[in-house]
N, CA, C and O of each residue as an XYZ file, in Angstrom:
464
protein
N     153.163   -117.657    -66.338
C     152.882   -116.691    -65.311
C     152.014   -117.154    -64.204
O     150.837   -117.072    -64.558
N     152.095   -117.436    -63.455
C     150.499   -117.951    -62.343
C     149.844   -116.628    -62.179
O     150.427   -115.545    -62.244
N     148.467   -116.833    -61.942
C     147.788   -115.681    -61.461
C     146.534   -116.314    -60.672
O     145.795   -117.242    -61.001
N     146.542   -115.564    -59.608
C     145.116   -116.177    -58.862
C     143.922   -115.170    -58.298
O     143.845   -114.008    -57.900
N     143.412   -115.823    -58.414
C     142.228   -115.143    -59.270
C     141.315   -115.498    -57.297
O     140.928   -116.664    -57.219
N     141.044   -114.670    -56.012
C     140.843   -114.836    -55.524
C     138.445   -114.330    -55.348
O     137.987   -113.214    -55.103
N     138.141   -114.811    -55.438
C     136.633   -114.299    -54.592
C     135.709   -114.825    -53.826
O     136.129   -115.927    -53.475
N     134.819   -114.650    -53.444
C     134.059   -114.746    -52.296
C     133.873   -113.998    -51.199
O     133.148   -114.494    -50.337
N     134.247   -113.130    -51.035
C     134.668   -111.999    -50.257
C     132.993   -111.135    -50.207
O     132.279   -111.227    -51.206
N     132.572   -110.449    -49.151
C     131.439   -109.795    -48.764
C     131.697   -108.875    -47.436
O     132.546   -108.532    -46.613
N     129.994   -108.696    -47.936
C     129.537   -108.217    -45.743
C     128.433   -109.000    -45.793
O     127.536   -109.285    -46.588
N     129.017   -109.431    -43.952
C     127.667   -110.519    -43.227
C     128.233   -110.102    -42.161
O     129.347   -109.752    -41.770
N     126.602   -110.295    -41.583
C     126.750   -110.151    -39.453
C     127.561   -111.218    -38.985
O     127.773   -112.288    -39.555
N     128.022   -110.794    -37.817
C     128.351   -111.621    -36.612
C     127.708   -112.395    -36.730
O     126.487   -112.384    -36.889
N     128.793   -113.656    -36.645
C     127.523   -115.051    -36.477
C     127.746   -115.935    -38.046
O     127.710   -117.142    -38.284
N     127.937   -114.983    -38.761
C     127.534   -115.364    -40.145
C     128.860   -116.257    -40.925
O     130.048   -116.312    -40.606
N     128.162   -116.872    -41.999
C     129.903   -117.421    -42.376
C     130.421   -116.654    -43.853
O     129.954   -115.555    -44.151
N     131.510   -117.403    -44.806
C     131.632   -117.213    -45.909
C     132.253   -117.773    -46.197
O     132.834   -118.159    -45.183
N     132.881   -118.442    -47.448
C     133.664   -119.710    -48.241
C     133.982   -118.984    -49.219
O     133.099   -118.833    -50.062
N     135.271   -118.318    -49.446
C     136.197   -118.022    -50.198
C     137.196   -118.527    -50.742
O     138.122   -119.022    -50.099
N     137.129   -118.457    -52.353
C     138.013   -119.719    -53.531
C     139.170   -118.744    -53.703
O     139.369   -117.587    -53.332
N     139.587   -119.287    -54.128
C     141.601   -118.968    -54.567
C     141.648   -119.817    -55.713
O     141.659   -120.958    -55.251
N     141.685   -119.883    -57.113
C     141.485   -120.499    -58.055
C     143.089   -119.554    -59.031
O     143.237   -118.394    -59.416
N     144.045   -120.878    -59.094
C     145.831   -120.548    -59.558
C     145.104   -121.100    -60.560
O     144.325   -122.041    -60.410
N     145.428   -120.317    -61.988
C     146.025   -120.842    -63.121
C     147.145   -119.953    -63.648
O     147.575   -118.921    -63.134
N     147.678   -120.772    -65.186
C     148.445   -120.297    -65.438
C     149.969   -121.554    -65.339
O     149.711   -122.754    -65.431
N     151.244   -121.157    -65.180
C     152.053   -122.723    -65.461
C     152.652   -122.704    -63.705
O     153.607   -122.305    -63.038
N     151.103   -123.563    -63.534
C     151.674   -123.486    -62.074
C     152.813   -124.314    -61.513
O     153.719   -123.629    -61.038
N     153.018   -125.907    -61.445
C     154.096   -126.563    -61.107
C     153.651   -127.013    -60.562
O     152.436   -127.111    -60.390
N     154.837   -127.645    -59.884
C     153.950   -128.427    -58.266
C     153.731   -127.095    -56.973
O     154.293   -126.016    -56.781
N     152.900   -127.657    -56.449
C     152.047   -126.129    -55.594
C     153.051   -127.162    -53.897
O     152.978   -128.374    -53.694
N     153.784   -126.211    -53.089
C     154.123   -125.650    -52.224
C     153.000   -126.332    -50.372
O     152.737   -127.171    -49.511
N     152.851   -125.112    -50.951
C     152.026   -124.842    -49.724
C     151.037   -123.593    -50.502
O     151.464   -122.701    -51.234
N     149.716   -123.819    -50.129
C     148.266   -122.612    -50.608
C     147.395   -122.278    -49.944
O     146.613   -123.172    -49.619
N     147.145   -120.988    -49.482
C     146.873   -120.496    -48.438
C     145.925   -119.252    -48.128
O     145.155   -119.158    -49.084
N     145.703   -118.411    -47.329
C     145.037   -117.789    -46.655
C     145.859   -116.368    -46.123
O     146.865   -116.571    -45.443
N     145.499   -115.037    -46.384
C     146.617   -114.026    -44.808
C     145.232   -112.797    -45.800
O     144.630   -112.692    -46.868
N     145.422   -112.100    -44.380
C     144.380   -111.158    -43.645
C     144.880   -109.975    -43.952
O     146.090   -110.173    -44.063
N     144.651   -108.821    -44.162
C     145.232   -107.668    -43.637
C     143.944   -106.786    -43.158
O     142.989   -106.504    -43.882
N     144.159   -106.290    -41.370
C     143.094   -105.565    -41.199
C     143.577   -104.360    -41.394
O     144.797   -104.249    -41.523
N     142.562   -102.958    -41.473
C     143.176   -101.296    -41.211
C     144.002   -100.977    -40.246
O     143.825   -100.635    -39.077
N     145.338   -101.207    -41.183
C     146.310   -100.316    -40.054
C     146.996   -101.548    -39.109
O     147.467   -101.513    -37.972
N     146.886   -102.335    -39.805
C     147.430   -103.837    -39.193
C     148.537   -104.819    -40.305
O     148.701   -104.415    -41.456
N     148.905   -105.492    -40.050
C     150.317   -105.905    -40.844
C     148.987   -107.012    -41.676
O     147.784   -107.177    -41.475
N     149.953   -107.563    -42.619
C     149.053   -109.071    -43.026
C     149.865   -110.103    -42.036
O     150.936   -109.979    -41.443
N     148.872   -111.212    -42.108
C     148.967   -111.881    -40.788
C     148.578   -113.496    -41.781
O     148.176   -113.289    -42.926
N     148.693   -114.886    -41.366
C     148.387   -115.719    -42.430
C     147.193   -116.347    -41.407
O     147.280   -116.550    -40.196
N     145.972   -116.601    -42.372
C     144.678   -117.109    -41.802
C     144.865   -118.613    -41.022
O     144.893   -119.067    -39.878
N     145.010   -119.233    -42.944
C     145.076   -120.673    -42.354
C     145.401   -121.121    -43.918
O     144.675   -120.951    -44.898
N     146.776   -121.778    -43.856
C     147.438   -122.624    -44.981
C     147.153   -123.947    -45.058
O     146.947   -124.498    -43.977
N     147.063   -124.813    -46.344
C     147.288   -125.803    -46.667
C     148.558   -126.138    -47.191
O     149.119   -125.268    -47.858
N     149.346   -127.653    -46.959
C     150.399   -127.571    -47.034
C     150.705   -128.847    -48.421
O     149.859   -128.368    -49.177
N     151.147   -129.773    -49.045
C     152.128   -130.106    -49.784
C     152.122   -131.913    -49.270
O     152.542   -132.886    -49.898
N     151.549   -131.851    -48.065
C     152.056   -132.821    -47.188
C     150.473   -133.032    -46.746
O     150.220   -134.013    -46.048
N     149.550   -132.262    -47.078
C     148.285   -132.806    -47.070
C     147.677   -131.817    -45.367
O     146.478   -131.753    -45.097
N     148.599   -131.268    -44.593
C     148.567   -130.819    -43.396
C     148.009   -129.327    -43.535
O     148.334   -128.591    -44.467
N     147.077   -128.937    -42.444
C     146.781   -127.619    -42.364
C     147.213   -126.547    -41.138
O     147.376   -126.978    -39.996
N     147.389   -125.104    -41.459
C     148.187   -124.603    -40.118
C     146.953   -123.614    -40.247
O     146.419   -123.332    -41.320
N     146.572   -123.122    -38.998
C     145.217   -122.186    -38.589
C     146.064   -120.636    -37.897
O     147.226   -120.817    -37.536
N     145.583   -119.443    -37.763
C     146.008   -118.937    -36.775
C     145.028   -119.028    -35.700
O     143.927   -119.565    -35.818
N     145.412   -118.562    -34.811
C     144.926   -119.096    -32.774
C     143.545   -118.369    -33.213
O     142.490   -118.969    -33.010
N     143.537   -117.064    -33.822
C     141.996   -116.720    -32.988
C     140.794   -117.258    -34.482
O     139.735   -116.659    -34.664
N     141.052   -117.933    -34.995
C     140.216   -118.695    -36.364
C     140.031   -120.655    -35.721
O     139.037   -121.381    -35.751
N     140.949   -120.837    -35.391
C     140.999   -122.425    -35.223
C     139.202   -122.910    -35.094
O     138.396   -122.003    -35.304
N     138.955   -123.538    -34.943
C     137.463   -124.053    -34.773
C     136.992   -123.250    -35.964
O     137.007   -123.783    -37.074
N     136.611   -122.112    -35.825
C     135.989   -121.360    -37.348
C     136.198   -121.490    -38.776
O     135.184   -121.617    -39.463
N     137.066   -121.484    -39.215
C     137.863   -121.833    -39.840
C     138.030   -122.521    -40.777
O     138.476   -123.408    -40.050
N     138.097   -122.996    -41.835
C     138.977   -124.617    -42.705
C     139.433   -123.748    -43.686
O     138.838   -122.796    -44.191
N     140.671   -124.217    -43.930
C     140.899   -124.505    -45.493
C     140.978   -126.179    -45.899
O     141.237   -127.140    -45.175
N     140.628   -126.110    -47.435
C     140.718   -127.035    -48.353
C     141.027   -126.904    -49.460
O     140.882   -125.733    -49.811
N     141.541   -127.786    -50.521
C     141.546   -127.620    -52.213
C     141.551   -128.402    -52.582
O     141.991   -129.383    -51.984
N     140.869   -128.480    -54.292
C     140.798   -128.944    -54.887
C     141.318   -129.066    -56.076
O     141.080   -128.465    -57.123
N     142.454   -130.364    -55.674
C     144.082   -129.850    -56.298
C     143.684   -129.876    -58.110
O     144.444   -129.551    -59.022
N     142.073   -130.435    -58.236
C     142.148   -130.936    -60.265
C     141.648   -129.083    -60.320
O     141.715   -128.600    -61.450
N     141.411   -128.590    -59.743
C     141.153   -126.791    -60.054
C     141.889   -126.532    -59.499
O     141.492   -125.570    -58.842
N     143.151   -126.819    -59.180
C     143.971   -125.839    -58.850
C     143.255   -124.638    -57.610
O     143.066   -123.460    -57.914
N     143.023   -125.037    -56.634
C     141.428   -124.073    -56.006
C     141.875   -124.163    -54.712
O     142.089   -125.294    -54.275
N     142.050   -123.263    -54.044
C     141.948   -123.267    -52.325
C     140.432   -122.989    -51.445
O     139.613   -122.235    -51.970
N     140.347   -123.159    -51.091
C     138.629   -123.046    -50.351
C     139.329   -121.769    -48.700
O     140.541   -121.683    -48.501
N     138.442   -121.092    -47.920
C     138.301   -120.852    -46.880
C     137.287   -120.639    -46.693
O     136.829   -119.562    -47.074
N     136.453   -121.610    -45.998
C     135.129   -121.740    -45.176
C     135.378   -121.478    -43.727
O     135.976   -122.082    -42.837
N     134.276   -119.653    -43.859
C     134.911   -119.043    -42.707
C     133.284   -118.778    -42.013
O     132.369   -118.008    -42.304
N     133.504   -120.053    -40.746
C     132.577   -119.559    -39.501
C     132.251   -119.075    -38.615
O     133.098   -118.661    -37.824
N     130.497   -118.868    -38.288
C     131.058   -117.730    -36.919
C     131.735   -116.041    -36.938
O     132.306   -115.484    -36.000
N     131.583   -115.736    -37.685
C     132.580   -115.180    -38.142
C     132.489   -113.573    -37.149
O     131.366   -113.281    -36.737
N     133.588   -112.668    -36.831
C     133.393   -112.258    -36.489
C     133.583   -111.087    -36.637
O     134.150   -110.892    -37.712
N     133.185   -109.200    -35.489
C     134.049   -108.570    -36.227
C     135.378   -107.649    -37.274
O     135.685   -106.971    -38.254
N     135.925   -108.729    -35.383
C     137.690   -108.311    -35.883
C     137.485   -109.594    -36.961
O     137.416   -108.910    -37.983
N     137.402   -110.393    -37.237
C     137.694   -110.898    -38.956
C     137.698   -110.062    -40.432
O     137.908   -110.382    -41.602
N     137.347   -108.802    -39.713
C     137.412   -107.839    -40.560
C     138.672   -107.363    -41.288
O     139.561   -106.951    -40.543
N     138.929   -107.341    -42.677
C     139.468   -107.401    -43.151
C     139.952   -107.917    -45.076
O     139.251   -108.642    -45.782
N     140.980   -107.425    -45.396
C     141.799   -107.830    -47.200
C     142.135   -109.087    -46.712
O     142.899   -109.323    -45.776
N     141.331   -110.129    -47.612
C     142.193   -111.551    -47.180
C     142.514   -111.935    -48.531
O     141.717   -111.860    -49.466
N     143.901   -112.418    -48.624
C     144.402   -112.352    -49.600
C     144.830   -113.921    -50.098
O     145.290   -114.621    -49.196
N     144.765   -114.307    -50.936
C     145.418   -116.063    -51.121
C     146.827   -115.793    -51.259
O     147.391   -114.708    -51.402
N     147.249   -116.823    -51.200
C     149.293   -117.318    -51.534
C     149.603   -118.309    -52.134
O     149.021   -119.371    -51.914
N     150.362   -118.228    -52.822
C     151.058   -119.711    -53.515
C     152.371   -119.699    -52.800
O     152.693   -118.658    -52.226
N     153.244   -120.838    -52.764
C     154.554   -120.603    -52.900
C     154.372   -122.579    -53.864
O     153.534   -123.427    -53.557
N     155.319   -122.694    -54.827
C     155.831   -123.450    -55.851
C     156.602   -124.382    -55.339
O     156.715   -124.266    -54.119
N     157.195   -125.293    -55.819
C     158.617   -125.715    -55.379
C     159.460   -126.366    -57.104
O     158.950   -127.224    -57.825
N     160.217   -125.961    -57.257
C     160.940   -124.946    -56.448
C     160.687   -123.124    -55.917
O     159.726   -122.817    -56.622
N     160.957   -122.176    -55.293
C     160.222   -121.517    -54.454
C     160.146   -120.567    -55.639
O     161.180   -120.274    -56.239
N     158.732   -119.974    -56.072
C     158.286   -118.710    -56.620
C     157.069   -118.646    -55.150
O     156.521   -119.547    -54.515
N     157.041   -117.818    -55.091
C     155.825   -116.905    -54.011
C     154.858   -115.824    -55.489
O     155.007   -115.328    -56.605
N     153.849   -116.034    -54.320
C     152.836   -115.528    -55.469
C     151.615   -114.805    -54.440
O     151.104   -115.398    -53.489
N     151.349   -113.684    -54.776
C     149.409   -113.316    -54.073
C     148.676   -113.056    -54.584
O     149.013   -112.142    -55.337
N     147.711   -113.309    -54.685
C     146.406   -112.253    -55.249
C     146.451   -110.455    -55.151
O     147.352   -109.697    -54.793
N     145.308   -110.246    -55.553
C     145.036   -109.175    -55.193
C     144.231   -108.417    -54.009
O     144.249   -107.243    -53.637
N     143.530   -109.541    -53.573
C     142.617   -109.463    -52.209
C     141.248   -109.297    -52.232
O     140.872   -108.449    -53.041
N     140.256   -109.933    -51.491
C     138.950   -109.829    -51.244
C     138.732   -109.560    -50.235
O     139.413   -109.897    -49.267
N     137.807   -108.937    -50.207
C     137.031   -107.660    -48.598
C     136.171   -108.731    -48.230
O     135.411   -109.405    -48.925
N     136.507   -108.781    -46.625
C     135.492   -109.001    -45.947
C     135.002   -108.417    -45.723
O     135.370   -107.367    -46.250
N     133.373   -108.171    -44.571
C     133.678   -106.818    -43.706
C     132.503   -107.720    -42.515
O     131.790   -108.442    -43.211
N     132.241   -107.823    -41.448
C     131.746   -108.299    -40.940
C     131.040   -107.241    -39.400
O     131.692   -106.933    -38.402
N     129.804   -106.947    -39.636
C     128.849   -106.058    -38.982
C     128.880   -106.906    -37.631
O     129.068   -108.112    -37.477
N     128.700   -106.160    -36.944
C     128.575   -106.157    -35.649
C     126.209   -106.164    -35.035
O     125.879   -106.163    -33.849
């Protein structure tokens, strides 16, 4: 089995920064996609930033220029560096892993709260 453990969430003031980490353990195999989604209160879960096995990254328009996804291959860990945080970035941030062949895994989530 594969487990994803997120860390790094918390409370921060608007304009501040946080770095989230997601470590994958178990029989991970070949990683196709690893990244971050978030769910704000009363809203659907949405992609924030993802890393793909071809080395490319994709971001939601709302976070471009402020958030950066990176991956440590040796540690099977993906990071989300979040700068210039806004109150609308508040939500539960989930790590997602998609392997090859296709298996889909989710972490339990970490809360990020940005105060105005």
